[in-house]
C-alpha positions in Angstrom: 1.1 14.5 14.8 -1.3 16.1 12.1 -4.9 14.3 12.5 -5.8 12.2 9.7 -8.5 14.1 8.4 -6.5 17.5 8.3 -4.1 15.3 6.1 -7.0 14.5 4.2 -8.9 17.8 4.1 -5.5 19.4 2.6 -5.3 16.8 0.1 -2.4 14.6 1.2 -4.7 11.8 1.7 -8.0 10.7 -0.4 -10.9 12.7 1.0 -13.2 10.6 2.8 -15.9 9.6 0.2 -13.8 10.2 -2.5 -13.7 7.6 -5.3 -11.1 5.4 -5.3 -9.4 2.1 -6.7 -10.7 -0.6 -5.1 -7.0 -2.0 -4.2 -6.2 1.7 -2.7 -9.2 1.4 -0.4 -7.6 -2.2 0.7 -4.3 -0.8 1.0 -5.1 2.0 3.3 -7.5 -0.2 5.3 -4.0 -2.9 5.3 -1.2 -0.2 5.5 -2.6 3.0 7.1 0.7 3.8 8.7 2.3 3.8 5.4 -0.1 6.7 3.8 -0.3 8.5 7.3 3.9 8.4 7.0 3.8 9.6 3.1 1.5 12.3 3.9 3.1 14.0 6.4 6.5 14.0 4.4 5.0 15.8 2.1 3.3 18.2 3.9 6.8 18.6 5.8 8.0 19.5 2.1 5.0 21.9 1.4 5.7 23.8 4.8 9.7 24.3 3.8 8.4 25.6 0.2 5.6 27.7 1.1 5.4 28.5 5.0 8.0 31.4 6.5 10.3 30.1 8.9 10.6 30.3 12.6 8.5 28.9 15.4 5.3 29.4 13.7 5.9 27.2 10.7 4.9 24.2 12.0 1.3 25.9 12.5 1.3 26.5 9.1 -0.3 24.3 6.6 -0.6 25.0 2.9 -2.5 22.4 0.8 -1.1 19.9 -1.3 0.6 21.6 -4.4 0.8 18.0 -6.0 -2.0 16.0 -6.7 -2.5 12.9 -4.8 -0.2 10.2 -6.3 0.1 6.4 -5.6 2.0 3.2 -7.3 0.6 0.3 -7.2 3.1 -2.9 -8.1 1.7 -6.0 -9.4 3.7 -9.2 -9.0 3.4 -12.1 -11.4 2.4 -14.4 -8.3 2.5 -17.4 -10.5 -0.6 -15.6 -12.8 -0.3 -15.6 -16.2 0.0 -11.7 -16.4 2.9 -9.7 -16.4 4.5 -7.9 -13.6 3.4 -4.2 -13.7 4.1 -1.1 -12.1 1.1 1.4 -12.3 1.0 5.0 -11.1 -2.5 6.0 -9.9 -3.0 10.2 -9.6 -6.3 12.1 -8.7 -7.0 14.3 -11.8 -10.6 15.2 -10.8 -10.9 11.7 -10.1 -8.2 8.5 -9.7 -6.9 7.5 -13.1 -4.1 5.1 -14.3 -1.9 7.7 -15.5 1.3 5.3 -16.5 1.6 1.3 -16.7 5.2 -0.6 -17.7 6.1 -3.8 -17.5 8.6 -4.3 -14.3 10.6 -7.4 -12.4 10.2 -8.0 -8.5 12.3 -10.2 -7.1 13.0 -14.1 -7.4 12.1 -16.3 -4.5 9.8 -14.1 -3.4 12.1 -11.5 -2.3 9.7 -8.3 -2.8 7.2 -8.7 0.2 3.5 -7.5 -0.5 3.0 -4.3 1.4 2.9 -0.4 1.5 5.7 1.9 1.8 6.3 5.9 1.3 9.2 6.7 -0.9 12.2 8.0 1.6 15.1 8.2 -1.0 15.7 9.1 -4.6 18.8 9.7 -6.8 18.8 10.2 -10.2 21.7 7.7 -10.7 23.4 5.5 -7.8 25.9 2.8 -7.1 24.1 -0.4 -5.4 25.4 -3.2 -3.5 24.0 -5.9 -2.3 23.8 -10.2 -2.7 21.8 -12.1 -5.1 20.3 -15.1 -4.3 20.9 -17.6 -6.7 19.6 -21.3 -6.6 21.9 -24.1 -5.9 21.1 -28.0 -5.6 20.2 -28.9 -2.0 23.0 -29.6 0.0 24.3 -32.9 0.7 25.8 -32.3 4.2 24.5 -30.2 7.0 27.7 -28.3 7.3 27.0 -26.8 4.1 24.1 -24.9 6.2 26.5 -23.4 8.8 25.6 -19.9 7.3 22.3 -19.9 6.0 21.9 -16.1 5.4 23.8 -12.7 5.7 23.9 -10.9 9.2 22.1 -8.4 10.2 22.4 -5.4 7.9 23.5 -7.3 5.0 20.2 -8.9 4.2 19.8 -9.9 0.7 16.1 -9.8 1.1 16.8 -5.6 0.8 17.2 -6.6 -3.0 19.6 -3.6 -4.4 20.5 -1.5 -1.8 22.9 1.8 -0.9 26.3 0.8 -0.7 27.7 -1.0 2.5 30.7 -2.8 3.3 30.8 -6.5 3.7 32.4 -9.7 3.2 30.8 -12.7 0.9 33.3 -15.0 2.4 30.8 -16.1 4.5 28.1 -16.4 2.6 27.8 -20.3 1.5 24.6 -22.2 0.6 21.7 -21.3 2.8 17.7 -21.4 2.9 16.0 -19.1 1.4 12.1 -18.9 1.3 11.8 -22.4 0.9 14.9 -22.7 -1.6 18.5 -23.4 -1.6 20.8 -20.7 -2.7 24.1 -19.2 -2.9 24.8 -15.2 -2.1 26.3 -13.8 -5.0 27.6 -10.3 -4.3 27.0 -7.4 -6.7 28.2 -3.7 -7.5 26.0 -1.8 -10.1 26.8 1.8 -11.0 25.2 4.1 -12.4 21.5 2.8 -11.6 19.4 5.5 -12.8 15.9 6.9 -11.3 15.9 5.1 -7.9 13.3 5.6 -5.1 13.9 3.6 -2.1 11.0 3.0 -0.3 11.5 -0.3 1.9 14.9 -0.6 3.4 17.0 -1.4 0.3 14.1 -2.1 -2.2 13.3 0.8 -4.5 11.9 1.2 -7.9 14.9 1.8 -10.5 15.8 1.5 -14.1 17.9 -2.1 -14.7 19.0 -3.3 -18.0 17.2 -6.4 -19.0 16.4 -8.5 -22.1 12.6 -9.0 -20.9 10.6 -7.3 -18.3 7.2 -8.6 -16.7 8.5 -11.5 -14.4 10.7 -11.8 -11.2 14.2 -11.4 -11.9 15.5 -9.0 -9.6 17.1 -9.3 -5.8 14.2 -7.9 -4.6 13.7 -4.3 -6.1 11.3 -3.5 -8.7 13.1 -2.4 -12.0 11.8 -1.4 -15.3 12.8 0.1 -18.7 14.8 3.0 -18.9 12.2 5.7 -20.2 9.7 3.8 -17.8 12.0 4.3 -14.6 12.4 7.8 -15.7 8.9 8.7 -16.1 7.7 7.0 -12.9 10.7 9.0 -11.3 9.2 12.2 -13.0 5.4 11.2 -11.7 6.4 10.7 -8.0 8.0 12.4 -4.9 9.3 12.0 -1.7 6.5 10.4 0.7 4.2 8.7 -2.8 3.0 5.3 -1.1 4.2 2.5 -3.3 2.2 -0.9 -2.8 3.0 -4.2 -3.9 0.5 -6.7 -4.5 -0.3 -10.3 -6.0 -0.9 -10.1 -9.2 -4.1 -8.1 -10.4 -3.0 -6.1 -13.8 -3.4 -7.4 -16.9 -1.8 -5.8 -19.8 -2.8 -7.9 -23.1 -1.1 -7.0 -26.5 1.0 -4.7 -24.7 4.8 -5.1 -25.4 5.5 -1.7 -24.7 5.0 0.9 -21.3 1.6 2.6 -21.7 2.2 6.3 -22.3 1.4 8.8 -19.6 -1.9 11.1 -20.5 -1.7 14.9 -19.5 1.1 14.9 -17.2 1.4 17.5 -14.6 5.1 19.0 -13.8 5.5 20.3 -10.4 8.6 20.5 -7.9 9.7 17.2 -6.8 12.5 15.6 -4.2 
């Protein structure tokens, strides 16, 4: 295990005393393991690119070849502010490099927390179950199977292909609301970065963006999803939090500023 101080000195974590956005300070304090895990993933990737193979590779500690990057997802959470995704990056100091409207999950299916990106796909097929609100059942028999079985939880939102039968998924109570589980099988989903089980940042076509619509993932317009994918990599930490972002007057994603290219997963 590489000490946290070493990861900071190498640039895989913000350095002690470095100015950071208050939300990042709070996220690192509340979810330190997510940032340490992400930093370790990025160090391992740099070691493969920079260090020679063999038994001494683990002793090779290259500095981070990419600027430290962090993704913040602001949920609507009953506020008038639209939901957004913001990519923060260190370029001398922390700055909001890119921002776009986004959609999180209905019925609180995108929880708060921080997770590193663990899988990335330019395009993939996603399957799962969408919670469709229904009237309160009149019989207790309607609640025999309140949720999908283990490994099929719709709380994961859009998820990698998995086999499951929807025949037993009748009405159930989900985050305080009665729902039925509607299976979906979406092909050609682009710019996908999984960070929490089946939850991911990705493109999904919608008429509008900025409020809860998904089954748990964070959906973005096509160009925005591509930009977020380009600016992040394996190990980049995604923090989901209650709505704090304001995009007054912005109907289109904010553009990137001086995007630095580099190797990515």
